MOPAC internal coordinates of N, CA, C and O (Angstrom, degrees):
PM7 1SCF
backbone

  N    0.0000 0     0.00 0     0.00 0    0    0    0
  C    1.4545 1     0.00 0     0.00 0    1    0    0
  C    1.5146 1   109.77 1     0.00 0    2    1    0
  O    1.2310 1   121.55 1   -30.85 1    3    2    1
  N    1.3176 1   114.63 1   149.15 1    3    2    1
  C    1.4547 1   120.57 1  -177.81 1    5    3    2
  C    1.5064 1   112.29 1   -81.47 1    6    5    3
  O    1.2310 1   121.88 1    -3.60 1    7    6    5
  N    1.3001 1   114.00 1   176.40 1    7    6    5
  C    1.4566 1   121.44 1   178.15 1    9    7    6
  C    1.5289 1   110.74 1   -85.88 1   10    9    7
  O    1.2310 1   120.87 1   -21.86 1   11   10    9
  N    1.3422 1   115.95 1   158.14 1   11   10    9
  C    1.4623 1   121.49 1   173.28 1   13   11   10
  C    1.5144 1   109.19 1   -83.63 1   14   13   11
  O    1.2310 1   120.66 1   -44.36 1   15   14   13
  N    1.3253 1   116.34 1   135.64 1   15   14   13
  C    1.4552 1   123.20 1   178.51 1   17   15   14
  C    1.5289 1   109.68 1  -126.72 1   18   17   15
  O    1.2310 1   120.66 1   -47.49 1   19   18   17
  N    1.3342 1   116.35 1   132.51 1   19   18   17
  C    1.4695 1   119.47 1   174.53 1   21   19   18
  C    1.5258 1   107.33 1   -72.42 1   22   21   19
  O    1.2310 1   121.05 1   -47.90 1   23   22   21
  N    1.3388 1   115.60 1   132.10 1   23   22   21
  C    1.4642 1   118.69 1  -178.88 1   25   23   22
  C    1.5346 1   113.76 1  -118.90 1   26   25   23
  O    1.2310 1   120.38 1   156.77 1   27   26   25
  N    1.3326 1   116.88 1   -23.23 1   27   26   25
  C    1.4743 1   118.28 1  -178.08 1   29   27   26
  C    1.5208 1   110.29 1  -173.42 1   30   29   27
  O    1.2310 1   121.47 1   -15.15 1   31   30   29
  N    1.3139 1   114.79 1   164.85 1   31   30   29
  C    1.4664 1   120.85 1   167.14 1   33   31   30
  C    1.5231 1   106.22 1   -87.62 1   34   33   31
  O    1.2310 1   119.70 1   -41.06 1   35   34   33
  N    1.3130 1   118.18 1   138.94 1   35   34   33
  C    1.4724 1   121.19 1   179.89 1   37   35   34
  C    1.5166 1   111.80 1   -53.04 1   38   37   35
  O    1.2310 1   120.70 1   139.28 1   39   38   37
  N    1.3225 1   116.26 1   -40.72 1   39   38   37
  C    1.4679 1   120.25 1  -176.20 1   41   39   38
  C    1.5358 1   112.99 1   -67.81 1   42   41   39
  O    1.2310 1   120.05 1   162.81 1   43   42   41
  N    1.3249 1   117.51 1   -17.19 1   43   42   41
  C    1.4773 1   120.51 1  -178.83 1   45   43   42
  C    1.5245 1   112.28 1   -87.09 1   46   45   43
  O    1.2310 1   119.59 1   171.79 1   47   46   45
  N    1.3326 1   118.39 1    -8.21 1   47   46   45
  C    1.4595 1   121.24 1  -177.89 1   49   47   46
  C    1.5324 1   110.51 1   -90.89 1   50   49   47
  O    1.2310 1   121.01 1   -60.15 1   51   50   49
  N    1.2997 1   115.66 1   119.85 1   51   50   49
  C    1.4651 1   121.46 1   178.12 1   53   51   50
  C    1.5214 1   108.89 1   -85.82 1   54   53   51
  O    1.2310 1   119.45 1   -35.41 1   55   54   53
  N    1.3298 1   118.65 1   144.59 1   55   54   53
  C    1.4595 1   121.13 1   179.75 1   57   55   54
  C    1.5305 1   112.92 1   -54.77 1   58   57   55
  O    1.2310 1   121.60 1   -51.63 1   59   58   57
  N    1.3104 1   114.54 1   128.37 1   59   58   57
  C    1.4740 1   123.77 1   175.94 1   61   59   58
  C    1.5291 1   113.90 1    51.72 1   62   61   59
  O    1.2310 1   121.19 1  -147.25 1   63   62   61
  N    1.3279 1   115.33 1    32.75 1   63   62   61
  C    1.4653 1   121.64 1   174.81 1   65   63   62
  C    1.5275 1   107.16 1  -117.76 1   66   65   63
  O    1.2310 1   119.67 1   -76.84 1   67   66   65
  N    1.3254 1   118.23 1   103.16 1   67   66   65
  C    1.4811 1   120.80 1  -176.02 1   69   67   66
  C    1.5238 1   111.99 1   -61.80 1   70   69   67
  O    1.2310 1   121.50 1   -43.74 1   71   70   69
  N    1.3083 1   114.73 1   136.26 1   71   70   69
  C    1.4652 1   122.83 1   174.85 1   73   71   70
  C    1.5202 1   107.09 1  -106.67 1   74   73   71
  O    1.2310 1   120.12 1   -64.60 1   75   74   73
  N    1.3169 1   117.38 1   115.40 1   75   74   73
  C    1.4661 1   122.11 1  -179.30 1   77   75   74
  C    1.5183 1   109.88 1   -82.44 1   78   77   75
  O    1.2310 1   121.23 1   -42.42 1   79   78   77
  N    1.3368 1   115.26 1   137.58 1   79   78   77
  C    1.4517 1   121.73 1   177.87 1   81   79   78
  C    1.5231 1   108.07 1  -146.72 1   82   81   79
  O    1.2310 1   121.53 1   -15.41 1   83   82   81
  N    1.3051 1   114.68 1   164.59 1   83   82   81
  C    1.4711 1   120.47 1   175.20 1   85   83   82
  C    1.5139 1   107.25 1  -130.81 1   86   85   83
  O    1.2310 1   120.90 1   -49.28 1   87   86   85
  N    1.3247 1   115.88 1   130.72 1   87   86   85
  C    1.4652 1   121.75 1   174.36 1   89   87   86
  C    1.5197 1   105.64 1  -120.90 1   90   89   87
  O    1.2310 1   120.79 1   -72.05 1   91   90   89
  N    1.2986 1   116.10 1   107.95 1   91   90   89
  C    1.4655 1   120.23 1  -173.76 1   93   91   90
  C    1.5179 1   108.19 1    62.92 1   94   93   91
  O    1.2310 1   121.13 1    57.81 1   95   94   93
  N    1.3194 1   115.45 1  -122.19 1   95   94   93
  C    1.4698 1   121.18 1   178.97 1   97   95   94
  C    1.5341 1   112.52 1   -95.24 1   98   97   95
  O    1.2310 1   120.42 1   179.82 1   99   98   97
  N    1.3216 1   116.81 1    -0.18 1   99   98   97
  C    1.4603 1   121.56 1  -173.92 1  101   99   98
  C    1.5265 1   111.44 1   -95.05 1  102  101   99
  O    1.2310 1   120.89 1   -58.90 1  103  102  101
  N    1.3199 1   115.90 1   121.10 1  103  102  101
  C    1.4695 1   122.41 1   174.83 1  105  103  102
  C    1.5247 1   107.49 1   -87.13 1  106  105  103
  O    1.2310 1   120.35 1   -52.50 1  107  106  105
  N    1.3429 1   116.93 1   127.50 1  107  106  105
  C    1.4548 1   120.30 1   179.43 1  109  107  106
  C    1.5227 1   110.61 1  -127.93 1  110  109  107
  O    1.2310 1   121.09 1   -18.71 1  111  110  109
  N    1.3177 1   115.52 1   161.29 1  111  110  109
  C    1.4622 1   123.19 1   172.45 1  113  111  110
  C    1.5258 1   107.33 1  -126.98 1  114  113  111
  O    1.2310 1   120.84 1   -54.00 1  115  114  113
  N    1.3168 1   116.01 1   126.00 1  115  114  113
  C    1.4665 1   122.55 1   178.45 1  117  115  114
  C    1.5268 1   106.79 1  -100.19 1  118  117  115
  O    1.2310 1   120.68 1   -51.82 1  119  118  117
  N    1.3354 1   116.31 1   128.18 1  119  118  117
  C    1.4677 1   120.04 1  -173.74 1  121  119  118
  C    1.5240 1   109.89 1  -134.66 1  122  121  119
  O    1.2310 1   121.38 1   -52.81 1  123  122  121
  N    1.3378 1   114.97 1   127.19 1  123  122  121
  C    1.4770 1   120.87 1   175.84 1  125  123  122
  C    1.5252 1   108.59 1   -92.86 1  126  125  123
  O    1.2310 1   121.20 1   -53.22 1  127  126  125
  N    1.3290 1   115.32 1   126.78 1  127  126  125
  C    1.4588 1   122.69 1   174.04 1  129  127  126
  C    1.5222 1   107.68 1  -118.26 1  130  129  127
  O    1.2310 1   119.29 1   -11.85 1  131  130  129
  N    1.3304 1   118.96 1   168.15 1  131  130  129
  C    1.4688 1   119.44 1   179.72 1  133  131  130
  C    1.5278 1   112.91 1   -59.18 1  134  133  131
  O    1.2310 1   119.48 1   153.17 1  135  134  133
  N    1.3360 1   118.61 1   -26.83 1  135  134  133
  C    1.4693 1   121.04 1  -176.86 1  137  135  134
  C    1.5299 1   113.13 1  -103.05 1  138  137  135
  O    1.2310 1   119.54 1  -167.39 1  139  138  137
  N    1.3143 1   118.48 1    12.61 1  139  138  137
  C    1.4666 1   119.50 1   176.39 1  141  139  138
  C    1.5025 1   113.26 1   148.67 1  142  141  139
  O    1.2310 1   122.16 1     3.11 1  143  142  141
  N    1.3275 1   113.46 1  -176.89 1  143  142  141
  C    1.4519 1   121.32 1   177.22 1  145  143  142
  C    1.5259 1   107.80 1  -110.69 1  146  145  143
  O    1.2310 1   120.91 1   -45.60 1  147  146  145
  N    1.3194 1   115.86 1   134.40 1  147  146  145
  C    1.4524 1   122.14 1  -174.75 1  149  147  146
  C    1.5050 1   109.43 1  -127.51 1  150  149  147
  O    1.2310 1   120.84 1   -29.22 1  151  150  149
  N    1.3246 1   115.99 1   150.78 1  151  150  149
  C    1.4600 1   121.59 1   177.95 1  153  151  150
  C    1.5261 1   108.09 1  -129.89 1  154  153  151
  O    1.2310 1   121.24 1   -50.67 1  155  154  153
  N    1.3164 1   115.23 1   129.33 1  155  154  153
  C    1.4683 1   121.93 1   179.34 1  157  155  154
  C    1.5228 1   109.43 1  -129.05 1  158  157  155
  O    1.2310 1   121.14 1   -18.03 1  159  158  157
  N    1.3202 1   115.43 1   161.97 1  159  158  157
  C    1.4636 1   120.01 1   171.86 1  161  159  158
  C    1.5173 1   107.15 1   -62.79 1  162  161  159
  O    1.2310 1   120.43 1   -43.39 1  163  162  161
  N    1.3149 1   116.77 1   136.61 1  163  162  161
  C    1.4531 1   121.70 1  -173.94 1  165  163  162
  C    1.5234 1   113.87 1   -87.45 1  166  165  163
  O    1.2310 1   119.68 1  -178.46 1  167  166  165
  N    1.3290 1   118.22 1     1.54 1  167  166  165
  C    1.4592 1   120.95 1  -176.65 1  169  167  166
  C    1.5331 1   109.28 1  -109.01 1  170  169  167
  O    1.2310 1   120.67 1   -53.34 1  171  170  169
  N    1.3191 1   116.33 1   126.66 1  171  170  169
  C    1.4563 1   122.04 1   179.38 1  173  171  170
  C    1.5301 1   110.10 1   -58.85 1  174  173  171
  O    1.2310 1   120.41 1   -40.63 1  175  174  173
  N    1.3132 1   116.82 1   139.37 1  175  174  173
  C    1.4659 1   122.24 1   179.74 1  177  175  174
  C    1.5207 1   112.73 1   -77.37 1  178  177  175
  O    1.2310 1   119.82 1   168.26 1  179  178  177
  N    1.3053 1   117.95 1   -11.74 1  179  178  177
  C    1.4734 1   122.07 1  -179.57 1  181  179  178
  C    1.5197 1   111.27 1   -85.94 1  182  181  179
  O    1.2310 1   120.47 1   126.03 1  183  182  181
  N    1.3148 1   116.71 1   -53.97 1  183  182  181
  C    1.4494 1   122.42 1  -178.36 1  185  183  182
  C    1.5167 1   107.00 1  -154.16 1  186  185  183
  O    1.2310 1   120.27 1   -32.22 1  187  186  185
  N    1.3333 1   117.09 1   147.78 1  187  186  185
  C    1.4497 1   119.51 1  -173.12 1  189  187  186
  C    1.5292 1   112.01 1   -57.37 1  190  189  187
  O    1.2310 1   121.15 1   -64.42 1  191  190  189
  N    1.3095 1   115.40 1   115.58 1  191  190  189
  C    1.4632 1   123.78 1   173.21 1  193  191  190
  C    1.5226 1   105.95 1  -159.88 1  194  193  191
  O    1.2310 1   120.16 1   -35.15 1  195  194  193
  N    1.3156 1   117.30 1   144.85 1  195  194  193
  C    1.4518 1   120.99 1   178.19 1  197  195  194
  C    1.5240 1   109.64 1   -83.80 1  198  197  195
  O    1.2310 1   120.94 1   -63.02 1  199  198  197
  N    1.3062 1   115.81 1   116.98 1  199  198  197
  C    1.4689 1   121.04 1  -177.25 1  201  199  198
  C    1.5105 1   112.05 1   -64.08 1  202  201  199
  O    1.2310 1   119.82 1   152.21 1  203  202  201
  N    1.3334 1   117.94 1   -27.79 1  203  202  201
  C    1.4723 1   121.20 1   178.78 1  205  203  202
  C    1.5264 1   112.12 1   -64.30 1  206  205  203
  O    1.2310 1   120.18 1   164.64 1  207  206  205
  N    1.3058 1   117.26 1   -15.36 1  207  206  205
  C    1.4506 1   120.62 1   177.48 1  209  207  206
  C    1.5338 1   111.55 1   -89.55 1  210  209  207
  O    1.2310 1   121.38 1   179.20 1  211  210  209
  N    1.3207 1   114.97 1    -0.80 1  211  210  209
  C    1.4618 1   120.60 1   178.20 1  213  211  210
  C    1.5179 1   111.48 1   -93.97 1  214  213  211
  O    1.2310 1   121.22 1    23.81 1  215  214  213
  N    1.3124 1   115.27 1  -156.19 1  215  214  213
  C    1.4598 1   122.90 1  -173.03 1  217  215  214
  C    1.5215 1   109.36 1  -118.10 1  218  217  215
  O    1.2310 1   120.03 1   -41.67 1  219  218  217
  N    1.3089 1   117.54 1   138.33 1  219  218  217
  C    1.4696 1   121.75 1   177.49 1  221  219  218
  C    1.5267 1   108.96 1  -121.51 1  222  221  219
  O    1.2310 1   121.26 1   -51.09 1  223  222  221
  N    1.3378 1   115.19 1   128.91 1  223  222  221
  C    1.4497 1   121.67 1   177.33 1  225  223  222
  C    1.5140 1   109.77 1  -151.12 1  226  225  223
  O    1.2310 1   120.48 1   -45.56 1  227  226  225
  N    1.3360 1   116.68 1   134.44 1  227  226  225
  C    1.4633 1   122.43 1  -179.87 1  229  227  226
  C    1.5213 1   113.01 1    52.58 1  230  229  227
  O    1.2310 1   120.93 1  -142.92 1  231  230  229
  N    1.3365 1   115.83 1    37.08 1  231  230  229
  C    1.4629 1   120.13 1   177.42 1  233  231  230
  C    1.5147 1   114.41 1    76.89 1  234  233  231
  O    1.2310 1   120.26 1  -169.27 1  235  234  233
  N    1.3348 1   117.11 1    10.73 1  235  234  233
  C    1.4514 1   120.96 1   177.84 1  237  235  234
  C    1.5321 1   108.42 1  -112.28 1  238  237  235
  O    1.2310 1   121.34 1   -53.01 1  239  238  237
  N    1.3288 1   115.04 1   126.99 1  239  238  237
  C    1.4509 1   121.75 1  -178.18 1  241  239  238
  C    1.5230 1   108.84 1  -105.29 1  242  241  239
  O    1.2310 1   121.24 1   -58.40 1  243  242  241
  N    1.3178 1   115.23 1   121.60 1  243  242  241
  C    1.4739 1   120.91 1  -175.59 1  245  243  242
  C    1.5197 1   110.93 1  -101.45 1  246  245  243
  O    1.2310 1   121.37 1   -49.89 1  247  246  245
  N    1.3280 1   114.99 1   130.11 1  247  246  245
  C    1.4609 1   120.72 1   178.06 1  249  247  246
  C    1.5355 1   109.63 1   -69.41 1  250  249  247
  O    1.2310 1   120.14 1   -43.33 1  251  250  249
  N    1.3354 1   117.34 1   136.67 1  251  250  249
  C    1.4581 1   119.57 1  -178.99 1  253  251  250
  C    1.5280 1   113.75 1   -74.38 1  254  253  251
  O    1.2310 1   120.03 1   164.86 1  255  254  253
  N    1.3331 1   117.55 1   -15.14 1  255  254  253
  C    1.4624 1   119.62 1  -174.25 1  257  255  254
  C    1.5382 1   112.63 1   -84.83 1  258  257  255
  O    1.2310 1   120.32 1   125.84 1  259  258  257
  N    1.3399 1   117.00 1   -54.16 1  259  258  257
  C    1.4707 1   120.74 1  -177.32 1  261  259  258
  C    1.5313 1   113.48 1  -127.50 1  262  261  259
  O    1.2310 1   120.00 1  -167.90 1  263  262  261
  N    1.3234 1   117.60 1    12.10 1  263  262  261
  C    1.4604 1   125.27 1   175.71 1  265  263  262
  C    1.5339 1   114.92 1    64.64 1  266  265  263
  O    1.2310 1   120.05 1  -156.33 1  267  266  265
  N    1.3198 1   117.50 1    23.67 1  267  266  265
  C    1.4645 1   119.17 1   170.83 1  269  267  266
  C    1.5212 1   107.23 1   -64.67 1  270  269  267
  O    1.2310 1   119.98 1   -34.37 1  271  270  269
  N    1.3235 1   117.64 1   145.63 1  271  270  269
  C    1.4652 1   121.58 1  -178.93 1  273  271  270
  C    1.5256 1   110.14 1  -116.91 1  274  273  271
  O    1.2310 1   121.43 1   -33.00 1  275  274  273
  N    1.3369 1   114.87 1   147.00 1  275  274  273
  C    1.4556 1   121.98 1   179.64 1  277  275  274
  C    1.5323 1   109.93 1  -131.55 1  278  277  275
  O    1.2310 1   121.05 1   -35.61 1  279  278  277
  N    1.3188 1   115.60 1   144.39 1  279  278  277
  C    1.4640 1   121.28 1   174.94 1  281  279  278
  C    1.5176 1   108.05 1   -78.41 1  282  281  279
  O    1.2310 1   120.06 1   -59.26 1  283  282  281
  N    1.3189 1   117.49 1   120.74 1  283  282  281
  C    1.4512 1   122.02 1  -177.30 1  285  283  282
  C    1.5279 1   111.72 1   -65.14 1  286  285  283
  O    1.2310 1   119.46 1   148.47 1  287  286  285
  N    1.3166 1   118.63 1   -31.53 1  287  286  285
  C    1.4616 1   122.15 1  -177.47 1  289  287  286
  C    1.5318 1   112.20 1   -75.35 1  290  289  287
  O    1.2310 1   120.35 1   140.81 1  291  290  289
  N    1.3219 1   116.94 1   -39.19 1  291  290  289
  C    1.4799 1   120.46 1  -174.35 1  293  291  290
  C    1.5257 1   113.35 1  -110.39 1  294  293  291
  O    1.2310 1   119.55 1   160.11 1  295  294  293
  N    1.3216 1   118.47 1   -19.89 1  295  294  293
  C    1.4479 1   122.34 1  -175.96 1  297  295  294
  C    1.5274 1   113.64 1    84.24 1  298  297  295
  O    1.2310 1   120.24 1   175.48 1  299  298  297
  N    1.3268 1   117.15 1    -4.52 1  299  298  297
  C    1.4761 1   120.38 1  -177.19 1  301  299  298
  C    1.5136 1   112.21 1   -63.51 1  302  301  299
  O    1.2310 1   121.44 1   -39.01 1  303  302  301
  N    1.3382 1   114.85 1   140.99 1  303  302  301
  C    1.4702 1   121.35 1   173.73 1  305  303  302
  C    1.5307 1   106.99 1   -72.94 1  306  305  303
  O    1.2310 1   120.60 1   -50.46 1  307  306  305
  N    1.3222 1   116.47 1   129.54 1  307  306  305
  C    1.4546 1   121.22 1  -176.55 1  309  307  306
  C    1.5250 1   112.90 1  -106.40 1  310  309  307
  O    1.2310 1   120.29 1   163.22 1  311  310  309
  N    1.3407 1   117.04 1   -16.78 1  311  310  309
  C    1.4572 1   118.69 1  -179.30 1  313  311  310
  C    1.5181 1   110.97 1  -153.30 1  314  313  311
  O    1.2310 1   121.64 1   -24.49 1  315  314  313
  N    1.3113 1   114.46 1   155.51 1  315  314  313
  C    1.4630 1   122.16 1   176.55 1  317  315  314
  C    1.5196 1   109.14 1   -66.80 1  318  317  315
  O    1.2310 1   120.04 1   -26.59 1  319  318  317
  N    1.2967 1   117.53 1   153.41 1  319  318  317
  C    1.4495 1   126.79 1    11.05 1  321  319  318
  C    1.5356 1   114.01 1   -86.35 1  322  321  319
  O    1.2310 1   118.55 1   176.23 1  323  322  321
  N    1.3138 1   120.37 1    -3.77 1  323  322  321
  C    1.4708 1   121.94 1   179.06 1  325  323  322
  C    1.5226 1   110.45 1   -73.36 1  326  325  323
  O    1.2310 1   120.71 1   -42.38 1  327  326  325
  N    1.3161 1   116.24 1   137.62 1  327  326  325
  C    1.4588 1   121.44 1   175.56 1  329  327  326
  C    1.5299 1   111.10 1  -124.40 1  330  329  327
  O    1.2310 1   120.39 1   163.16 1  331  330  329
  N    1.3286 1   116.86 1   -16.84 1  331  330  329
  C    1.4476 1   122.15 1  -179.06 1  333  331  330
  C    1.5202 1   110.68 1  -101.30 1  334  333  331
  O    1.2310 1   120.96 1   -38.06 1  335  334  333
  N    1.3188 1   115.77 1   141.94 1  335  334  333
  C    1.4750 1   121.06 1   177.63 1  337  335  334
  C    1.5157 1   110.21 1   -70.06 1  338  337  335
  O    1.2310 1   121.00 1   -18.00 1  339  338  337
  N    1.3263 1   115.70 1   162.00 1  339  338  337
  C    1.4572 1   122.12 1   171.56 1  341  339  338
  C    1.5328 1   106.60 1  -104.22 1  342  341  339
  O    1.2310 1   120.46 1   -24.98 1  343  342  341
  N    1.3227 1   116.72 1   155.02 1  343  342  341
  C    1.4566 1   121.50 1  -179.05 1  345  343  342
  C    1.5260 1   110.49 1   -68.81 1  346  345  343
  O    1.2310 1   121.26 1   -35.14 1  347  346  345
  N    1.3162 1   115.20 1   144.86 1  347  346  345
  C    1.4568 1   122.33 1   170.82 1  349  347  346
  C    1.5269 1   107.98 1  -115.27 1  350  349  347
  O    1.2310 1   120.24 1   -23.78 1  351  350  349
  N    1.3094 1   117.16 1   156.22 1  351  350  349
  C    1.4411 1   121.29 1  -175.17 1  353  351  350
  C    1.5189 1   111.35 1  -128.84 1  354  353  351
  O    1.2310 1   121.16 1   -29.77 1  355  354  353
  N    1.3310 1   115.39 1   150.23 1  355  354  353
  C    1.4583 1   121.69 1   179.90 1  357  355  354
  C    1.5334 1   109.71 1   -69.55 1  358  357  355
  O    1.2310 1   120.83 1   -43.69 1  359  358  357
  N    1.3216 1   116.01 1   136.31 1  359  358  357
  C    1.4725 1   122.64 1  -176.98 1  361  359  358
  C    1.5300 1   108.67 1  -125.25 1  362  361  359
  O    1.2310 1   120.98 1   -36.75 1  363  362  361
  N    1.3264 1   115.73 1   143.25 1  363  362  361
  C    1.4644 1   120.56 1   170.13 1  365  363  362
  C    1.5150 1   107.98 1  -140.52 1  366  365  363
  O    1.2310 1   121.37 1   -31.60 1  367  366  365
  N    1.3249 1   114.97 1   148.40 1  367  366  365
  C    1.4698 1   122.31 1   177.33 1  369  367  366
  C    1.5233 1   108.36 1  -117.77 1  370  369  367
  O    1.2310 1   121.24 1   -50.73 1  371  370  369
  N    1.3248 1   115.23 1   129.27 1  371  370  369
  C    1.4614 1   120.79 1   178.68 1  373  371  370
  C    1.5199 1   108.33 1  -141.38 1  374  373  371
  O    1.2310 1   120.62 1   -52.31 1  375  374  373
  N    1.3161 1   116.42 1   127.69 1  375  374  373
  C    1.4508 1   121.34 1   175.88 1  377  375  374
  C    1.5321 1   113.25 1    57.32 1  378  377  375
  O    1.2310 1   120.71 1  -145.16 1  379  378  377
  N    1.3480 1   116.24 1    34.84 1  379  378  377
  C    1.4515 1   120.15 1   179.45 1  381  379  378
  C    1.5159 1   114.75 1    79.75 1  382  381  379
  O    1.2310 1   120.12 1  -175.63 1  383  382  381
  N    1.3404 1   117.38 1     4.37 1  383  382  381
  C    1.4651 1   122.18 1   179.90 1  385  383  382
  C    1.5314 1   108.65 1  -109.23 1  386  385  383
  O    1.2310 1   121.09 1   -32.93 1  387  386  385
  N    1.3464 1   115.52 1   147.07 1  387  386  385
  C    1.4628 1   121.06 1   179.78 1  389  387  386
  C    1.5321 1   108.36 1  -107.71 1  390  389  387
  O    1.2310 1   121.55 1   -48.27 1  391  390  389
  N    1.3259 1   114.64 1   131.73 1  391  390  389
  C    1.4576 1   122.47 1   179.79 1  393  391  390
  C    1.5167 1   109.42 1  -123.24 1  394  393  391
  O    1.2310 1   120.66 1   -33.55 1  395  394  393
  N    1.3309 1   116.35 1   146.45 1  395  394  393
  C    1.4570 1   121.43 1   177.96 1  397  395  394
  C    1.5325 1   108.14 1  -130.16 1  398  397  395
  O    1.2310 1   121.93 1   -35.29 1  399  398  397
  N    1.3311 1   113.91 1   144.71 1  399  398  397
  C    1.4591 1   120.28 1   176.15 1  401  399  398
  C    1.5201 1   107.48 1  -103.52 1  402  401  399
  O    1.2310 1   121.26 1   -63.86 1  403  402  401
  N    1.3349 1   115.20 1   116.14 1  403  402  401
  C    1.4677 1   120.81 1  -179.90 1  405  403  402
  C    1.5068 1   108.13 1  -114.15 1  406  405  403
  O    1.2310 1   120.10 1   180.00 1  407  406  405

């Protein structure tokens, strides 16, 4: 299992506005939804594009390059041209801070 990394203060995360970060070689996107904070791999599984530069609505993150959509909670690809899921990461909140295990 990976280490826990602080990625943001809870109060700094805007609803459904992805926050791009890098932990080592891993690109991640931190996303606040009404039911929690989620972290996914920030690179589209179809073709290299940063998902944080796309649009998020109702827990669906849309790639800015070809409009493939992913479920932020599960990482599952929801629409073509993507067919492969993106990685999701374990998140915990403590004392108003958000941590992710990569």
